[in-house]
N, C-alpha and C positions, 0 to 999 in steps of 0.2 A: 553486777555492777554494769553500766554501759560501757560499750567499746570505745567511747571517746577517749583519746589520747590523754595521759596525765602527764604534766610536766614537774620536774623536781623544783619545789620552792627555792628561791634564793637564800643563799647563807643558812640552809636548814640547820646544819649541825651547830653552827654557832649560835643561832637563835635558841636552840633548845638547851644548850649550854648556859646561856644567859638566863633563861627562865628556871632551870633546874632547881637551883638553890632556894628560890621561893615556893617551888612545888613539892620539894621533898624536905620537910622539916624534921626535926628530931623527934617530936612526940608521935608521929606516925599518924596524925589525922588527916582526914581528906583535905586536899587543897583544890582551889578553883581558879582557873585560867579563863579569861574572856577573850576569845579570838575575834577581834572586831571586824576582820575582813576575812571571812572564812574561806570564801572562793569554793575550790574543789576539795578543801579540806587536808591538805598536804601537812601544814604546820600541826594542825590539830591532832592528825594521825601519829605523827612522830611524837608528839607529847604524850598522847595516851599510851603508846607502845613503851616508851622509855622512862616514864614517870608513873608508876603503878598506883600512886596515892592521889593522882590529879584527875579531876573531871574538868570538862571543858563546856563552857556556853559559847556557841559559835553565832556569830551575828553577821547577817549579810541582808543587803537591800534587794538583791537579786533572787527571785523564787526559784529559777531554774538551778542556780548554783546551789541553793538551800537543798533542793531535791537530789540533787547529785551526790552532794556531800553526805546527806543523810543515808543514801545507799552505801556509800563507801564505808561509813562509820557504824553501821548498824550492828556489827558485832561487838561493839563497846557497850552497847545496852544503855543503861541510865548514867553511864559515865559522860555521855554526850547528849547535849540538848541544843537544837537548832532554834533560832529566833529570827523571824523577819522584821528587820528594822534597819534604820541608818545608824552607823556607829556613834553619832553625836548623842544618840538617845540611850547611852549605856546606863545612866542613872535611872531611867525609868525602867529599863530591862532588869537591873537588878532589884529595884524595888517590887516589880510584879513576880520576881522569883523568891521574895523574901530574903534577900541576901544583904547584909548591911555593909561587909566588905568583902573583897576578893584578893587573891594572892598574887595574880599576875593579870596584865593585860597586854595583848598583841596587836600590833597593827602592820600589815604589809600593804603598803599604799599602792596606788595606781590599778590599772586595768588588769584583770585577771587573764591567765592563759585561755580559759574557756571563752571568754568574751572575745579576745582577739582572734580565736581559732574558728569561730562560728560566724560563718559570712553573713548570715541574715541579720545578725545584731549591728552591723554597719560601723564597727569600731576600725576595721582594717581598711587600709587603702589599696591593698594588692589585689582585691576582688570587688566587682561591682555589687553593691547591695543597697539597700534603702539607707538613707542617713538618718539613723535613729541615734545610737549611742547612749541611750539611757540604759543605767545599770538595773534600774527598776522599770521594765518596759510597760507598766500598767499606769505610770503617772508622769506628769511633768512635760515640758517642750522637748521636742526632738532636735538634733543637729539641723536638720533641714529647716524647722522653724526658726532657729537662731540665724541661719543663712538667709532666709527669705524676709525676716521681720526686723533685724536690727539695722540701724542706720549705719552709715559709714564710720563715723566716730567710734562707736559701740563695737563694731566690728574689728577696727584697727586696735583697739584696747584689748580685747580679748585675744587676738593673734599676738600681739606685742607682749603682754603681760604673761599669759599662760603658755604661749608657744615659744616665746623668745624669737620671734620671726621679725628679721630686720627689714624685710619687704612688706610689713604688716598693712602701711597705709596703702600701697599699691595694690595689694591683694584685696583689701576691703573695697576700694573703688571699683576694681573689676568685678566683684561679685555683685555690687549694687547695679552696675550696668547690664550685666548677664541676666539677673533675675527680672528686670525689667521687660525682657523678651520671653524668657522661659524660667519658671521656678526651679531650684534646686531639689532633686528627688533622690538621686543615688550618688554612691561615692564616685562612680566614673564622671559625673558631671563636674564634681569638685576637682578631681585630679587632673582633667582634661584642662579647666582653667588654670590651675596652678603650673602646669607645664608651659603654658602660653605665657604666664605673667612673669615667672621667676626668670631671670637671665640665665642664658646657658652656662657661663661659667660657674655661677651659684649652684646650679643643678648637678654639677659634677662633684661636688664636694659636700661632706656633712650628711651623708645618707639620702635617702628618698625625699624629694622635694615636698611631698605631702605630709612627711611626717610631723613637723611641727604645727601645721595647721590642723591636723587630725587631733593631735593631743590637745591643743587649745580648745577645740570644739568639746571634746570629751569632758574637760574640766568644767567648762561652762555649763554644759548641759546638767552635769550632776552636782553642780555648786561645790565641788570638791574642797577648794580652798576654806570657803566659810565654814562647812561641816567640820574639817579638820581644826579649825581654830576653836570651834565649841567642844569638839571631842577630846582635845589634849587636857585641859583642866578637869574635865569630868572623868577622864581615865586616871590621872594623877589623884584625884580626891577620892577614887574608888578603892585604892590599894591599901591593905592592912601594913602595920609596921613588918618589915622584912619583904613586903611585896614588891614586885618590879613591874615597870613599864618598859616594853621592847618596841622600837619603831623602825621598820624599813621604809625609807623614801626614796623616790626615784626623779624628784623634780626640784630645782633649787629653791622654789619658793615653799615647797613642802618642807624641805630640810630646815628652811629657816624659821617657820612656824614652829617646828618641833624644838628645834635649838632654843628659841626664845622662851618656849614654854618650860623646857628643862632648866634654863638659866634662872629663871624666876624662882624656882622651889629649891633650887641648889646654892644660890648665893647667900653668904654671910651679910646680915644687916648690921653687924657690929663695925664700928668705924675702924678705918684701916690704921689709925695710929694706936688702937687699943692692943697691948701686948698679949692678950689671951682672949678667948671666946668664952663669956660667962656661961654657967651651967644653965641650961633651958633656952640659951640664945642660938644654939646650932641650927643650920638650915634643916627643915624637915625631911629632905631627900638628899642623896648623893649620887654623883655621876658614877656609873660602872663601866663606861666606855670612855676612853681617851679620844676626845673629838668624834668625829664621824668615822665609822670602820667601813671598809671597802672590800669588794670581791678581789680575789687574786686572778692572775692571768689564766690560771688553769681552770676556774669556774667560769671565767667570761668566755673562753674557748668552747666549753661545753654548753653554756647557756648565755647566749648574747644579752639577753634582757638583765643580766646581773651587772652589766658595764656601768650604769649610773646609779646603782644602790648605795645609799647612805644608811648606816646602821647606828643607833644611839639608845643608850638604856639608863635607866636610873632606878634606885632603890629607896623606899621610904625608911628612913632611921627612927623617926618618932612622929607622933600625931599629937600636937598641942591643942587641936580643937576637934569636936567630933565631925564625922563626914557631913557635907551638907545634905540636908534632907532626912537625916537619921537623928532620932530624939535621943 
């Protein structure tokens, strides 16, 4: 295995505990988990070690992550299958593998430790590197393309919506003025501009002044919100009765998308004034977390990236119609 440092996944024990009932059924047959955000394979390794009857299909759009996870998980043999895909393609992945349903689906959203820690990927603002930020470096526009091509209104929208940046308009205008003289190429170019544009009092609170802008660019470059909106119903549709979908999100928009998708499939359609739920009218899934669970102070102290996590999970109670795309 590479000497690249491995970070403990956020809420690892809780995630495995939520998935275990779906992956360890009484009949003892093999169970399948789809890890939609494989990364370096930390969640998958824990599941494979702790759930002996489970096998995992690991999806990642990043070929480098797939290669490293493949090394890490090689000892599990055929219990692990890595797939290069974007996670909204879960239905196509399962069809290609001949699987009608699976027993669990896991999403650990946001940028992986590997992407943050490898300077040349351009995700981090602490070191100077090309402004790339693509999770799959072989396709699509880069962060530099966004900065150099979007007009003021589009840039401001990205920064405001995805970065929750209150100085979005001011930053967008400064970006357009600066690129007219010299195009943006590296993270240092952008960090320098942000220090100049964001007022000093605001720079002293809320973390690094580039944090929100870099987050917004990463989300835009990888189309993360649109992918998640497509992926949630596909993941819910893929699980069998007793199967679970577990999601860790780190951004308010992500969590809102997840919450809305879960509410849609766990909400009763029976009128409120009806004194009972007729048989067959129960929601197809049930919530197995109360609201969004968060990391405790101990975990946040050990891993600051856990501070913003929101964990939600649902379980399928029944299936009234066949899975989409399955005869």
